[in-house]
C-alpha positions as CSV (number, residue, x, y, z in Angstrom):
1,M,0.4,-19.9,-1.2
2,N,-2.0,-17.0,-0.9
3,K,-2.4,-14.7,2.1
4,N,-5.3,-16.7,3.5
5,G,-3.5,-20.0,3.2
6,L,-0.4,-18.5,4.9
7,S,-2.6,-17.2,7.7
8,S,-4.3,-20.5,8.2
9,F,-0.9,-22.3,8.1
10,L,0.5,-20.0,10.7
11,L,-2.6,-20.3,12.9
12,G,-2.5,-24.1,12.7
13,L,1.3,-24.1,13.4
14,G,0.7,-22.0,16.5
15,V,-2.1,-24.2,17.7
16,G,-0.1,-27.3,17.1
17,V,2.9,-26.0,18.9
18,G,0.7,-24.9,21.8
19,L,-0.9,-28.3,22.1
20,G,2.4,-30.1,21.8
21,I,3.8,-28.0,24.6
22,L,0.8,-28.7,26.8
23,F,0.9,-32.4,26.4
24,A,4.7,-32.7,26.6
25,P,6.0,-34.7,29.5
26,K,7.6,-31.7,31.4
27,A,7.0,-30.2,34.8
28,G,4.3,-27.6,35.1
29,E,6.6,-24.7,35.9
30,E,8.8,-25.6,32.9
31,T,5.9,-25.8,30.6
32,R,4.4,-22.5,31.8
33,G,7.8,-20.9,31.3
34,L,8.1,-22.3,27.8
35,I,4.6,-21.1,27.0
36,R,5.5,-17.6,28.3
37,D,8.7,-17.5,26.2
38,K,6.9,-18.7,23.0
39,A,4.1,-16.2,23.6
40,G,6.7,-13.4,23.9
41,E,8.4,-14.5,20.8
42,G,5.0,-14.6,18.9
43,A,4.2,-11.0,20.2
44,D,7.6,-9.8,19.1
45,F,7.2,-11.4,15.7
46,L,3.7,-9.8,15.3
47,K,5.0,-6.3,16.3
48,Q,7.9,-6.6,13.8
49,R,5.6,-7.9,11.1
50,G,3.0,-5.1,11.8
51,S,5.7,-2.5,11.6
52,Q,6.9,-3.9,8.2
53,I,3.3,-3.9,6.9
54,Q,2.8,-0.3,8.1
55,Q,6.0,0.8,6.5
56,T,5.1,-0.9,3.1
57,A,1.6,0.6,3.2
58,S,3.1,4.0,3.9
59,E,5.5,3.6,1.0
60,W,2.5,2.6,-1.3
61,V,0.6,5.7,-0.2
62,D,3.6,7.9,-0.9
63,K,4.0,6.4,-4.3
64,G,0.3,6.8,-5.0
65,K,0.5,10.5,-4.0
66,D,3.5,11.1,-6.2
67,A,1.8,9.4,-9.2
68,L,-1.3,11.4,-8.5
69,G,0.7,14.7,-8.4
70,R,2.4,13.8,-11.7
71,Q,-0.9,13.1,-13.4
72,K,-2.4,16.3,-12.0
73,D,0.6,18.2,-13.4
74,N,0.3,16.5,-16.8
75,L,-3.5,17.2,-16.9
76,A,-2.8,20.9,-16.1
77,D,-0.1,21.1,-18.8
78,A,-2.4,19.5,-21.3
79,V,-5.3,21.9,-20.5
80,E,-2.9,24.9,-20.8
81,A,-1.6,23.5,-24.2
82,G,-5.3,23.1,-25.4
83,K,-6.1,26.7,-24.3
84,Q,-3.0,28.1,-26.1
85,A,-3.7,26.1,-29.2
86,Y,-7.3,27.6,-29.2
87,R,-5.9,31.1,-28.7
88,D,-3.4,30.6,-31.5
89,T,-6.1,29.3,-33.9
90,V,-8.4,32.2,-33.1
91,K,-5.6,34.8,-33.7
92,R,-4.8,33.2,-37.1
93,Q,-8.4,33.2,-38.5
94,P,-9.4,36.5,-40.1
95,S,-12.2,38.3,-38.4
96,A,-15.7,38.5,-40.1
97,A,-15.2,42.2,-41.0
98,E,-11.9,41.4,-42.8
99,S,-13.5,38.5,-44.7
100,E,-16.3,40.8,-46.0
101,A,-13.9,43.4,-47.1
102,S,-12.0,41.0,-49.3
């Protein structure tokens, strides 16, 4: 089930429970108390789930930053290796004056 399907299911479940409670043959005070309790449970669940989602997103951001840092270091190392290879190549080739003297 995808995220939209799960959200729709939970919304439908909540509406169904709410309607069931409203039409249940209980006294008004009892029904209102039950609705308050269920609303409190729902709010607690949403707070907990929101906290979990925030923590997961924070972990993903941290992993992304770490990966980006590693790639930046790898790129800097590759650029430095390229520069060093160029310097080594230039040092090994004889200068134009030396080539004409030979």
